[in-house]
N, C-alpha and C positions, 0 to 999 in steps of 0.2 A: 504494500500500500504506500509506503514512504517513497519507494522508487517511482511509483505511478504519479504521485504528487510532484516529485522532482522533475519527472519527464514533462508533466503538464506545465509546470512553471517555466521550464526551459523553452517549450514551444510558445508560450505566452510572451516570453522575453524576446524570442526571435521575431514574432509577429509585430511587437512594439517597435523593434529596431527597423524592420522593413517599412512600417508605416512612417516612421520619422524620416527615413532615407527618401521615401517617395515625396514627402512634404518638402524636404529640403531641395530635392531636384526640381519640383514644381516651382518653388519660390525663386530658384536660380534662373528660370526661363520665362516666367510669366509675371505680369503685373497683377497684383491681388485685387485691385478695384475693377478693372475692365475685363480681366480674364484674357487679354491679348498678350502677345509676347512683350518682353521688356526690351529696353534699348540694347542690351548686350546680345540678346538672341538675334534680333533683327540685324545688328551689325555684322554678325557672322554670315547671315543669309545674304546680305548685300555684298560682302567681300567675295563670297562664292560666285554670285551672279556676275560681278565685275571680272573676276578671274576667268570665267567662262566666255567673256567677251559678248555676252548677251546685250541686246538693246531692250531696255525696259523703263517703265515710268516709276517714279517715286513721288507720292503725293503726301502733303502734310495738311491735316485738318486741325486748325487751332480755334478753340472756342473763344469768340470775342466777348470780352467782359465777364469772364468766368468768375472773377473775384466777387462781382455783384451777386451772382447766383448763390455763392457761399454766404455772403453777408446778409442777403435777404431771406434765404430759406434754410440756412444752416449747412454745415459740412456734410451731414448725412444725405441731404437732398442733392448737394453737389456731386457726391460720390455716386448716388443713384443715377443721376443724369449721365455721368461718365460711363457707368456700367451699361446703361441703356444704349448710349452711343456706341460703345464697344461691341455690343451684340448686333447692332445694325451694320456696323462695318464688317464684322465677321461674316455676315450673310453675303456680302459682296464678293467673297472669295479672295484669292490671293493671300498675302501675308500682311499682318498689321501688328503694330506695337505702340504702346503708350510711351512717349518720349519724356514727358514731364507733366506737370499739373494738368494742363488743358490741351495738350498737343498730342495728336496721334499720327504716326507715319503709316502709310499704306502703300504696299507694292501690289498693284492689281495683277491678275493673271494674264491680262492682255493690255496692249497699248490703248490709250483712250484719247478721244477727241474732246474739245472744249464742251461740245453739246452733251457728251456723255457725263462729264463732270457736273454740268448744270443740273441734269436730272438726278444724279446721285446726291448732290447737295440738297436738292428739294426733299428727297426721302430722309436724309439724315437730319434735316432741320425741322421735320414734322414734330409736333408737340410731344413731349415726354410726359406721360401721365403718371405721377408719383404721389401716392397717398392722397388722392383727390386734387392734387395740384397739377396744373397744366403749365409746363415750363418749355419755352421755345429757346433753342440755342441758335446763335448766329455763328457761322463758320467762315473763317478766312482760309483760302486754299492756296498753297504753294505747290508748284509743279516742276519737277525736273525730268529730263529724258537722259537716261544713262546709257552709255558712258560719255555721251556728248557734253553734258553739262557738269560732269564731275568724274574724275578718273580714280579717285580713292575714297574710302569711307569718310575720312576726315573732311574732304571737300564736299562730299554729299551732305553731311550735317551742317557744315558752314553755309553752303549755298542754299540749302533748304531753309535754314534760319533766316537768311537774307530775303528770300522770296516770300516767305510767309509774313515776315515783318512788313515788307512792301505791300503785300496783299491787304494787310490790316489797314494800311493808310489809303488804299484805293476804294472808291465807292462801290466797285463791283466785287470787292473782297476776293479777287483772284489774281494771281501773278504767276506767269510761266518764266522760268529763268531765261535771261538774255546775257550773252557774253559781255563781260565788263561790269556787271552789277556790283561785284564785290569791291571794285575800285573805290566806290563811295565810302565803304565801311573800313577799308584797310588804313 
């Protein structure tokens, strides 16, 4: 009987270790709020795509005025909005990752035209219904075509930051990278 209890304790301990390892592995790859990949995981994916010399789009969706959502409705509602936005982006296919507080990077499965992005934005900006609240998010969109617009991951993130910042300043909230844009910021 004692050996049986010892065996059961050993198996319980193994199960606990396996569960902790799975949790650690998940946290190393995914953002806990949006359930999308994190910056580190998407960085590896982009590096591999660049190494394969693929031509592909990288899109940044940044929630305009996200701080006001948190201030007005609370951080729980802000997180719920991000979770809802992440679920909508996941449905689009491709790969996506949360980069920071209110910015999501998306690598679509195919190259997109501006008209495609307009309809995608419309879907993503539809009201998020959370605990009886209807919250509408406004998205600024930055767009790169790789490897033309950036040849390394460092340049991808730098140029993406530049175009999404420029998109926030534009009335249409959209900006595609154009050669030389980084000169203003250097």
